[in-house]
N, C-alpha and C positions, 0 to 999 in steps of 0.2 A: 609594555602595555600590561597593566594589571588585569587579571581575570576577575571580573565583578559579575558573579553569577547568582541569579535568583533561584534558591533551592526549591524543588518541587518533588515530593516524595513519590507522587503518582507517576511522574515522568521516569523517575529512576526504576520503578517497577517495570514499565514498558521496556526500558533498556536491558533490564535483567532478563526479561522473557526473550529477548532477541539473541543472547549470547550463544545458545546452542545452535540456532540457525546460522549465525555467523561462522561458528567453528565448522559446521558441516559445509558451509558454502566454501570455505577455504580448503577443506578436504576435496571438495568436487572440482574446483577451479584454480586453486593455488593461492599464494599470498598477495597476489595482486588485488584480490578481493578486499582485503583488509586495508590497503593503501588507498583504494577508492572510497572506502567508508571514511577513513580518517581525512581524506581530502574534501569530501563533501561536508563533513562536520566542521572543519577549519573554515572553509568558505562560508558556510551557514553562520557560524559564529561571528566572522568578520563583518558579514552583511548586516546582522542585527545590531552589532557593536557600533557600526557607522551611523546607523539610524538613531540610536538612542544615547550616543556619547555625550552630547551637550545637554541631555536632560538632567534636572536635578535628581540625584539618587537613582540615576537610570542604572538598571541592571539587565544583562542578557539573561533571558529565561532558559531554564533547564530544557524547556520543550525544543529549543533550537537543535539540540543534539538528537532528540527523537526524529525530528524532521529530517535532519541530515542522514541519519542512519536509515531510516524508512525509505527515503529517496533512493539511496544507494542500492539497497537491497531489491528495488524494483527494476534496476537497470541490467542490461546484459553484461557478463563478465568481461566482454571485449570493449566496452564503452570507452572512448577516448576521455582522458582526464578532463580536458577542457570543456567537453560537452556536459560532463557530470557537474562541473563547476558552474556552468551557465545554469543548469537545472536548479542548483542550490541557491544561487542569486535570486532567480525568478521565485522560488518557493518562499524565501524569507521575505523579500521586499515587496513583491507583487501579490503574493499569497497571504501575507500577514501584516506586515508593517504598514502598508498603505492603508489598512483598515483601522489602525490604531495600536498594533502590537498584540502581545498575547492577550487572549481573552476577548478580542474584538473581531477577529477574522470569521467570515462566513463560510469560507471554503477551506478544505483540508490543504495546508500548505504544500506537503510533500507531493499530493496528487496534482496541484497547480504546476509545480516544477516539472514533474514527470510529463504531463500533458503538453506543456510547451515544447519540450525537447522531442517529444514523440512526434509532434507535427512538424517541428523545424528540421529535425535531422532523422527522417524515417530510415535511411540506409543504415545507420548506426543502431537504430532501435528495433528494427524489425527483420533485417536480412541475415545478419551474421549471428550464429549461434554456436557456441563452443561445446564439443561433445565432453562430458564430464569424466573425470577419473572414477573407476568403479571398484578398484582393488587397493587395499592398504599398502603403503602409506598414502598413496593418492597425492593430492596437491599440497600436503603437510610438508613435502620435500621440494616443491616446485614453485617457481614464481607465477606461472601462468599457464594457460593452455589446458588440453584435456589429455586423452589417451594418446593423442598425437598433438604436439603444440601447434601444428600447421593445419589440423583437421577443423573445419568449420562446417557445421551441418547447414542445410538449406532452409530448414524450417524448425520453428519451435514446436512443442507438442500441441499448442493450440491451433497453429497453422496446419499441422499434420491432420488433426481431427477434421478441420474443414476440408482437407483434401480426401477424407475417408480413411486415413491411416491412424490406428491407435496403438499407443504404447501399452506394455503389459501392465496390469493394475499394480503388481508388485513394485515396479519401477517408479510409478506415480506416487505410491504411497510412501516409499523410502526416500525418493527424491533423486534416483540415478538417472536423470533426463537433462537434456538441454533446456535451458530457460534463464530467466532472470536470477540474480545471485541468491536472493532469499526466498524465491517462490516455488522451489522445486519439491521440497519434502512436505507432504501433506500430514505426516504424522507428527513432525516437529511443530508445524504451524497449529495443529490441534491442540498439542500439549501446551504450547504457549497460551492459546486461548483459554484453556481450562485454568492455568495459572492466573491469568488476568482477572477472569470471572471470579475466582476463589478469593482473590486478594481485593475484590471489589474495585478493580481499577478500570475494567470494562463491563458494560451492560449486556447481559446475556440475551436480553430481548432483541437488541439490534442485530446481534450475530445470528441468532436463530431465525428471525423473520426474514433476514436477507438470504440465508442459504435455503430455507424452505421455499421462499418465493422463486428463487433461482431454479431449484430442482422441479418445481410444479410447471413453470413456464418452459423449461428446457424439455420436459416429457411432452408438452404440447406441441413444441415447435421442432424439436429435434430429438424424439424419443430414443433413437438408436445410440446416441452419444451423450445422454444427459448425465450419467455418472462420471464419464471420462471428462466431461467439460468442467465439472465441479472441481476435479483434481488437477486440472491443466489451466495454465494462464494465472491470472492475479485474483480471481474471485475469492478463493479461500484466504489468501493472505490479506486481501482488502477487507474481508468480512471481519477478520480478527483485530487487524491493526489500524484500519483506515476508517471504517464506517463507525467505529466506536470512539472516535475523537470527540471528547466531551464539549469542545468548543464549537465545533461545526455541525454536530448532530442535533436532533430535536430535543427540546427541553421539556416536553410533555409526555406523559406516560403512553397515551394513545398514539401520540405523534412518532415516537420511537419505532412502533410496530409498523406504522404507515410508511415511515422513513425506509425501513429495512425492506418492505415489500416493493416499494417504488425502485430502489436501487437493484434489487434482484431481478425484477421485470425488465427494467431497461438494460441491464447487462446482457440478458438473453436477446432481447429485441435488437440491440445494436450489433451483437455478434452475429445474428441470424439475417438482418436486412441491410447492413451496411458494408463498406469496404474494409472496415476495421475489425481484424480478427479478435482483439482484445477490447471489451466494451466497458470494463468496470470503471475505468477512470472517467470516462465520459458520463457514465450513469451516476457516480458519486457526485460530480460536479452539478449535475442536473438535480439530484436529490437535495445537495446543500442549498441550491437556488430556491427551490420550492418550500423548504422546510420552515422558514419564518412565516410564510403565508399560511401554511397548514397549522402551524402552532397558534397563529392569531386566530384562526377560524375556531379551532378546537377550544382555546380559552375563552372566546366570546360565547360559544355554546354552553360551555360548563358554567360560566357566570351567570348566564341567562336562567339556566335550570336551578342554580342556587338561589337566585332571587325569586324564582316562581315558587320554590319549595318553601321559602320564608314567608 
């Protein structure tokens, strides 16, 4: 099978920004991390290839590897390969191809895949969290596991915060905590965000509005743990890599700010008032749902003002 890939420079930059996060994840949890990432990328590629193989000049988009990588990095290090594969199939086929392929999807494909397996396989997604290696060479010389390959923590940092237990700030910033493979290190995620904004790959307005909204409503609903909540779970990773997806985000300048505010608020609201400790993925899907309507209203109002001014 010939690899017929549509080159996309912007997607390459996203993948470049993820390299330090992937390396650090291997250090924390072992080389199994890399095999999961490779597996989700292979499944993602095959899923899209199957859907476009009979189309004239059909090419698999480079974005498929961004989806596969982002999906893998939002999963626990102990995730079974077959569950990760199911997530990749759902992400590409039902989150992207059913809408017409690259550029036509209204939802972020990686979040569609993660949400599906989060709901379908809660035991694998929410219960078992591996304690990471914290001293060199860590997982760089290990296949998997953590300080003790048999040691599984009972809760992620987000769950611990819900129970009133906070990790040290230094551990949250550095990423020396249990969690999803790519969501632990706040410092690396922020640096990746700076790179994406600097290279004009991601819009800073979406990142800023989401994080500010999240902090404001966190201080309203849960002031004691607002800052801890920002550094725990998927909100920071999602604000940098998910909400900035140019296809599923708002297409108007005002809409981008509204989009970020909605996702930030809904993340806090879902975390605070639902049974789900991690609300970002549901918040993002809801934001994706309403953005076409909001963009339509903004465009109508803008057009009307222009006509009146003329």
